[in-house]
C-alpha positions, -999 to +999 in steps of 0.1 A: -306-152-625-278-142-602-245-132-617-217-146-595-181-136-601-150-150-585-121-125-585-086-139-583-055-149-602-063-186-600-047-195-567-058-224-545-080-201-524-097-187-556-105-223-567-119-231-532-141-200-532-154-209-567-162-245-556-178-235-523-199-207-540-211-232-567-221-258-541-239-231-520-258-218-551-268-253-561-280-262-526-302-231-526-315-241-561-305-207-575-304-199-612-269-184-616-241-177-641-206-179-627-176-161-641-140-163-630-123-129-633-085-132-635-075-099-652-059-076-625-073-044-640-109-058-639-103-070-603-090-036-593-120-019-610-142-036-583-120-019-556-107-053-545-072-053-530-071-088-516-082-118-535-101-140-537-133-121-537-169-129-543-191-106-563-229-111-565-248-091-591-220-065-593-216-060-555-185-072-537-197-095-509-165-109-495-128-102-502-095-116-490-109-148-476-130-179-483-162-176-464-179-208-451-206-224-472-233-212-448-220-176-450-220-178-488-256-190-488-266-160-467-247-137-491-264-152-521-300-147-508 
């Protein structure tokens, strides 16, 4: 099971990243658990300066932007 984390303070881009990531994971048929991380100290612990960010299994895969659905699918595999 993949652990997906969306890092961000709850802005519109953060919500869009969460939605796009969920759709991508479902279209790939992945078993996943999604967590939204809004605590700034936890976000900074990942070394992320710009949100939103996508973390897959503890590794930051994208930061400061909302990747396309196709790019997210690649990042999840």
